[in-house]
N, C-alpha and C positions, 0 to 999 in steps of 0.2 A: 067071516072073512076078518081080520085083524087091523085097525083104523089106526095108523099113526097118530101118536099125540104132537102137541107142538112141543113137549121136553124131547121126545126121542129126534125131531127134527132137528133140532137145537142141539144136543148131543153128537147127531151121526156130524152136522155140520163142523163141530168145535174137532171132532176126534180124527175126521178122516180129510179134511182138507190139507193142503201143505204147510208147514211150517215156513213161510219164508221171513216172517219177523222175528224169529228169536236170533237172539245175538248167539254167536259162537263162543265158547270157552275158550279164552286167553291162556295159552299155555306159559309157564315162567320161562323168560330170556335165559339163554345161557351165561349172560353176563350177573343175573342174580343167583343163578347156580354156583357161580365160580366165587363170588362175593361170600356165600353164604360157607362153602367148605372152606374159605381162607379165613374167615372171621371165626371158626371153631376154636381152632389155640387160642386163640385171644381169648374168648370167653371164657375155656377153661380157666386161663392162666389168673382172667379178673376173678373168677369163681373162687379158687385157690387161694388168692391173696386175702379175699374176704373171708374166707375159712380162716385162715391164719390169724388176721386179725382179732377174729372175734376169739378164736382160743386165747391168745395172750389177754385179751380184753379181761376173760374167765380166769388166767392166770393169777391177774394182779388184783382181782377180787379178791379170789380165794386167801392170797395173800394178807390183805388188808384185813378180812375180814377175820381170817385166824390170828392174827397177831392182835386187834381188838380184844377178841375173846382171851387170846393170853393174858395181856396186860388187865383186863378188868377181872378174870377171874385170880390172877395176884395179889392185886388189889383189895378185893371182896374176900380173900381168902378161901377161896372155892377150888383151886387148882386141885385138879387130879393127881396126885401127885403119885400113888402107887400106879397109874396108867403108866405116866413118865418113867418113873423108875424101871418098870418094867422094858419098855420100850428102847430107854438107855441101854438095859441089859442086851436087848436082844442086838441091837445095832453093834454094840461091843463084841459080841461073840460071833457075830457074821462078819466083821471085819478086821480081828484081832489079828488073826492067823494071817489072814489074806497080805496084811498091812507089813508083819514080819518077814513075809516070802518074797515080797514087792520090794520093800524097803533095802535090803542088806542088798540082791543084784543090781538095785538101781544105784546105790552108793558106790559098789564095785566100779559098773561099765563108768560113774562120772570120775572115778579116783585114776582107772584106768586108763582113759581117753585125755584126761586134762596131764596127769602126769606125764605121759608119753609127748605131748605138744610141749610142754613147760621145760622138759629136757632136752629137745629138741633146741628149743631157743634161746635156753644157759639160764633159764629162771627159776631151778626149781625150789629157792627160798619162800616162793610165793603158791606152792602145790595147795598149802592149808587154806588159803583164803580161797584160791579159785575152786577147790572141791566143795568147800563149805556152803561156799553162798551161791553154786548152782544149786546144792542140795535145799538150801533154806529157802532160796527165793522163788525158785521154780522147781523141784523136785517134788517136794514134800506137801505144799497145795493141792499140784496136779493128782500126784497118789492117792492123797487122801480123798479127792472131790471123786476119782476114777472109782475106788470103792466104794463110797457110799452110794453114788448112783450104781454102780455095779450091781453090789451085793445087797445093800441096805434100802434102796431105791425100788429093783427089782422085787425084793420082798413085802414090801408097803404096797406097793402097787396090784401084787399079787391077792393078798390080805384083803385090801378097801375092795378090788373087783369081785373079789369070790363073795363079799359080801353084799355087794351091789345087786350082782345078778339071782342071788338067794331072796332080795329083797327086803335085808335088814336094815340098809338103809331108808328106802321107804317104811318099814316100819318103827323107825324112830322119829322121821317126821312125823307120823300118826300120834304118837303120842306125846310129840310136843317137844322132842330133844332135836336140837340144831344138830345134825352129822359134822358140820365143821368144828363146832365147840368138841362134841364128844369123841370123834376119831382122828379129825387132823390137830390140833391143839397138843395134846400131848406127844404125838411124834413131833412136833415141830418143836415144843420145848427138851424133848431128849435129844435133838440133831445139834440145838444149840448148845448143849454142854459136851456131847462126844465130838463133836467134830472139830474143837481147839487140842482136845486131849489126843485124838490121832494124831493130829497135825506134830505135835510133839514128840508124840512117839516115833513115829516116821523120821523126823530130824533127828532123832537121838540115834536111830538104829541107822541112818543114812552117813551120818557123821564118823560115828563107830566104824562103820564099814571100809570109808575111806581111809582113815586113821589106820587100820591094822594092814591095808594092802598098800599106803604109801612108805608105811615105815617097815613090812615085812617083806615086800617083795619091789618096792622101788629104791631101796638105798636112802630113803629118806629118815631125817631124824626126828624124834619127839618132839622136842623143842623148838626146832625150826616151824614144824608142821602147827602147833599150837600158837607160837609166837607171830606166824603170817595171818591164820585165821582170826586171831585176837586183833590185830592191826586192823582188817579191815571190814570186819564183820559187826555189826552193833545191834543194840537190844531193838532198836527199829527194825531192823529187816526181820527178827521174829515177831515183832507184834504186826508186822505187815502181813507174814505170811499167816499166822492165827487169824487173822481180820478175812485174807483172802478164803482161809479155809472154811471160816465159819459160814462167810458168803456164799460159797460153792456147795456148802450142806445146805444151807435155807434154801436154794433154788433146786437142786435136785430133789429133796423133799417134798417140795410144794409141786413139782411138776407128776412126783409118783402117785401124790395124793389127788390131785386133779384127774390122772387118766384112770386111776382107781375108781373114783366116784362115777365117773364118765362113762363105765364100762357097758357096754351093750352087746348082745349076740352071741349069750352063754358062754362056754369053755373059750371058744376060738376069740370071742373078745375079749376075757381075761388075757390069753396070750398076745394080742395084740395090743393092750394098754400096759401089761409089759415089756415089750419090746418098744414102745413108741414113748415111754417112759425113759427109758435107758440110752436110746439116742437122742431123743430132745435133750437130756439132762445134761448128756456129753457135750453135747453142739455149745448148749448155751454158757456151760465152765470154760469152754476153749475161748468163745467169743469173750466173754467178761473176765479172761485172764489176759487176754490179748490187749484189753479197754485200760486193766489195773497195770498190768505192767508197763505201759507206754505211759500213762499218768506219775506213776511211782519213778519212772527213770528220769522224767523233767524236774519233777518237785522235790524228788530226793536223789541227786546226782552220786556214783560210789566215790566216797572220801576215804582217805587212808586213818586212822583213828590214833 
């Protein structure tokens, strides 16, 4: 016969007895559940804002680092001019023909719309000034920025994104080469030289198209068109347009470089980086153009020369 030990007796008492002293598990209240559900959109918005601010901070950090390397390399005579020339030629090759195909229709549209309105109010003598100033102040910088962001920016993001997913950027870091100095600086220098040239080309083609439409199809006279344009337009308008295009080009190329260097996820990541670079660059250009236009209108009001 088996004899129960004290251990068995204690075990039986603790396992078989009622559990009156155990506290019931508290279920979450309905109010807490509703509050948690309602707080999810707020947490999502806050997370997106935090991510956007971090991305903006990395963008300014990349820009400061790229300009610092550019100035330092130029002073030390160590700037990679061959890479800069190659990148400049590449940017010109992908934007020259689209600029020609866009600037001519843009000049024609501006000339037709402005010409029709001016003829209705009986002010045909200022058609050259209205159309020319529209092309110089707004048309040329925006067309150049869109082309630089859509053609050059997407190509740069694709190139750097492919290098990143192939681990070429990591290999540069292992060899002690800064990717910003090696990859970003030549592209930044190229856009600094190419952007004003592209703006001047678009201005010339837009004005030529507007002149041809006004003189050939709207019964305008060459002397009146040129005289009105010379009376209102000034060198400062061209300078402002060049500076705006230069700023827009720097912004779109830095955005493209940032998205390319931060690419993850293989080929799908490269496509997402290209899409993000184009969208962010275009939105940033429109916001900057709004701010600059308002500032220029306040500080440099239109005057007749």
